[in-house]
N, CA, C and O of each residue as an XYZ file, in Angstrom:
280
protein
N     129.816     87.249     65.633
C     128.551     86.977     64.998
C     128.468     87.823     63.739
O     128.887     88.980     63.729
N     127.928     87.241     62.680
C     127.765     87.942     61.419
C     126.286     88.163     61.138
O     125.455     87.288     61.380
N     125.972     89.350     60.622
C     124.635     89.665     60.142
C     124.774     90.186     58.727
O     125.880     90.421     58.241
N     123.638     90.362     58.074
C     123.629     90.755     56.682
C     122.837     92.055     56.516
O     121.813     92.250     57.172
N     123.310     92.936     55.644
C     122.580     94.155     55.322
C     121.434     93.804     54.381
O     121.638     93.094     53.397
N     120.244     94.289     54.670
C     119.061     93.956     53.869
C     119.200     94.364     52.409
O     118.867     93.591     51.511
N     119.686     95.570     52.170
C     119.672     96.100     50.807
C     120.802     95.605     49.915
O     120.640     95.562     48.695
N     121.941     95.232     50.490
C     123.091     94.833     49.666
C     123.500     93.373     49.846
O     124.284     92.849     49.055
N     122.982     92.720     50.867
C     123.362     91.341     51.218
C     124.810     91.214     51.677
O     125.323     90.099     51.780
N     125.488     92.341     51.959
C     126.848     92.310     52.484
C     126.826     91.830     53.928
O     125.901     92.146     54.677
N     127.838     91.070     54.318
C     127.961     90.612     55.693
C     128.693     91.637     56.532
O     129.612     92.304     56.056
N     128.275     91.761     57.799
C     128.969     92.613     58.760
C     129.231     91.786     60.012
O     128.420     90.946     60.402
N     130.376     92.038     60.631
C     130.760     91.353     61.863
C     130.405     92.251     63.035
O     130.885     93.381     63.120
N     129.568     91.759     63.938
C     129.125     92.521     65.096
C     130.281     92.659     66.074
O     130.935     91.674     66.417
N     130.532     93.893     66.525
C     131.635     94.165     67.443
C     131.220     93.886     68.885
O     131.981     93.283     69.641
N     130.014     94.321     69.275
C     129.558     94.188     70.656
C     128.162     93.579     70.679
O     127.194     94.238     70.299
N     128.049     92.334     71.117
C     126.754     91.657     71.144
C     125.767     92.316     72.097
O     124.557     92.246     71.880
N     126.272     92.958     73.153
C     125.374     93.645     74.094
C     124.617     94.767     73.401
O     123.440     94.986     73.688
N     125.275     95.481     72.495
C     124.593     96.524     71.713
C     123.483     95.913     70.866
O     122.391     96.471     70.755
N     123.773     94.779     70.280
C     122.822     94.129     69.387
C     121.544     93.709     70.102
O     120.448     93.907     69.578
N     121.673     93.138     71.279
C     120.480     92.619     71.957
C     119.780     93.648     72.838
O     118.691     93.379     73.346
N     120.382     94.824     73.029
C     119.767     95.876     73.842
C     118.717     96.615     73.012
O     119.074     97.302     72.055
N     117.426     96.493     73.355
C     116.372     97.121     72.554
C     116.348     98.642     72.667
O     115.641     99.297     71.902
N     117.094     99.215     73.592
C     117.145    100.667     73.745
C     118.200    101.319     72.855
O     118.303    102.545     72.811
N     118.969    100.521     72.160
C     119.998    101.012     71.239
C     119.540    100.695     69.824
O     119.258     99.538     69.513
N     119.461    101.722     68.946
C     118.967    101.471     67.591
C     120.071    101.340     66.541
O     119.795    100.957     65.404
N     121.314    101.652     66.906
C     122.446    101.501     65.998
C     123.544    100.711     66.693
O     123.702    100.789     67.912
N     124.300     99.952     65.912
C     125.361     99.127     66.482
C     126.664     99.330     65.722
O     126.672     99.817     64.592
N     127.757     98.949     66.360
C     129.076     98.997     65.731
C     129.375     97.634     65.117
O     129.219     96.596     65.759
N     129.806     97.664     63.863
C     130.128     96.427     63.159
C     131.190     96.718     62.102
O     131.457     97.871     61.761
N     131.786     95.646     61.595
C     132.805     95.769     60.553
C     132.298     95.107     59.283
O     131.912     93.939     59.291
N     132.302     95.862     58.192
C     131.921     95.324     56.896
C     132.940     94.248     56.500
O     134.138     94.424     56.723
N     132.489     93.171     55.931
C     133.373     92.062     55.566
C     133.694     92.115     54.076
O     133.126     91.368     53.279
N     134.615     93.009     53.714
C     135.045     93.156     52.325
C     136.507     92.759     52.218
O     137.341     93.229     52.991
N     136.812     91.916     51.283
C     138.202     91.538     51.067
C     138.767     90.718     52.216
O     138.031     90.192     53.051
N     140.094     90.621     52.239
C     140.759     89.801     53.242
C     141.290     90.612     54.416
O     141.643     90.046     55.450
N     141.349     91.936     54.264
C     141.864     92.777     55.335
C     140.743     93.185     56.284
O     139.590     93.329     55.876
N     141.093     93.368     57.549
C     140.146     93.813     58.564
C     139.681     95.227     58.235
O     140.506     96.113     58.011
N     138.371     95.446     58.203
C     137.804     96.747     57.873
C     137.607     97.588     59.133
O     137.555     97.064     60.246
N     137.499     98.889     58.937
C     137.235     99.805     60.033
C     135.830     99.555     60.589
O     134.934     99.117     59.868
N     135.655     99.838     61.873
C     134.344     99.718     62.495
C     133.459    100.853     62.002
O     133.900    101.997     61.895
N     132.204    100.526     61.704
C     131.237    101.500     61.231
C     129.954    101.337     62.046
O     129.812    100.372     62.797
N     129.036    102.265     61.900
C     127.766    102.206     62.631
C     126.656    101.825     61.659
O     126.547    102.382     60.567
N     125.840    100.867     62.076
C     124.724    100.387     61.265
C     123.446    100.429     62.080
O     123.461    100.130     63.274
N     122.342    100.795     61.450
C     121.033    100.763     62.108
C     120.577     99.307     62.178
O     120.718     98.559     61.211
N     120.031     98.913     63.324
C     119.557     97.530     63.488
C     118.467     97.191     62.483
O     118.389     96.057     62.012
N     117.626     98.163     62.152
C     116.523     97.909     61.224
C     117.005     97.548     59.819
O     116.228     97.032     59.016
N     118.279     97.814     59.512
C     118.862     97.495     58.213
C     119.474     96.100     58.171
O     119.961     95.669     57.126
N     119.454     95.386     59.307
C     120.150     94.105     59.416
C     119.196     92.918     59.520
O     118.097     93.026     60.064
N     119.639     91.800     58.993
C     118.937     90.514     59.116
C     119.993     89.438     59.344
O     121.188     89.684     59.180
N     119.549     88.256     59.719
C     120.463     87.124     59.817
C     120.856     86.700     58.401
O     120.101     86.957     57.463
N     122.013     86.061     58.219
C     122.431     85.620     56.880
C     121.403     84.731     56.178
O     121.401     84.638     54.951
N     120.539     84.085     56.941
C     119.490     83.248     56.347
C     118.349     84.083     55.778
O     117.477     83.553     55.088
N     118.347     85.401     56.066
C     117.276     86.286     55.618
C     116.232     86.539     56.688
O     115.342     87.371     56.512
N     116.341     85.819     57.802
C     115.384     85.976     58.898
C     115.614     87.305     59.611
O     116.756     87.716     59.817
N     114.522     87.972     59.984
C     114.596     89.252     60.700
C     115.156     89.065     62.104
O     115.112     87.970     62.667
N     115.681     90.148     62.656
C     116.142     90.122     64.044
C     114.937     89.994     64.969
O     113.852     90.463     64.625
N     115.098     89.379     66.120
C     113.982     89.252     67.069
C     113.466     90.624     67.480
O     114.242     91.557     67.686
N     112.170     90.732     67.594
C     111.537     92.003     67.958
C     112.039     92.520     69.305
O     112.150     93.731     69.498
N     112.340     91.621     70.232
C     112.807     92.035     71.562
C     114.193     92.677     71.499
O     114.604     93.301     72.477
N     114.923     92.554     70.405
C     116.205     93.226     70.226
C     116.012     94.629     69.662
O     116.915     95.462     69.740
N     114.834     94.890     69.092
C     114.579     96.146     68.395
C     113.644     97.090     69.140
O     113.751     98.308     68.995
N     112.732     96.543     69.933
C     111.667     97.329     70.552
C     111.595     97.051     72.047
O     111.229     95.954     72.468
N     111.952     98.063     72.848
C     111.950     97.901     74.297
C     110.546     97.647     74.849
O     110.405     97.078     75.932
N     109.520     98.057     74.127
C     108.126     97.885     74.565
C     107.429     96.775     73.769
O     106.218     96.837     73.559
N     108.164     95.785     73.334
C     107.599     94.742     72.478
C     106.448     93.982     73.138
O     105.573     93.474     72.438
N     106.431     93.896     74.448
C     105.347     93.179     75.128
C     104.054     93.979     75.160
O     102.969     93.400     75.220
N     104.158     95.302     75.121
C     102.982     96.159     75.202
C     102.339     96.401     73.836
O     101.140     96.670     73.758
N     103.121     96.310     72.766
C     102.589     96.558     71.427
C     101.731     95.388     70.971
O     101.955     94.239     71.350
N     100.745     95.715     70.148
C      99.864     94.640     69.658
C     100.237     94.195     68.277
O      99.597     93.301     67.723
């Protein structure tokens, strides 16, 4: 799965989808998609990521208490 960095529009490839959807984890491992060679895995904050369409990540992936917040 690919996501996009909000500030640079660079694509990153998600390494572990379980990290992404777990609301108790605020950073994930991903690989920046630069050039044709496989890049090293890096850590990215979920709050810095959006879908390639520009849509935000679902709140339930970011906030473990999303049902209690107003």
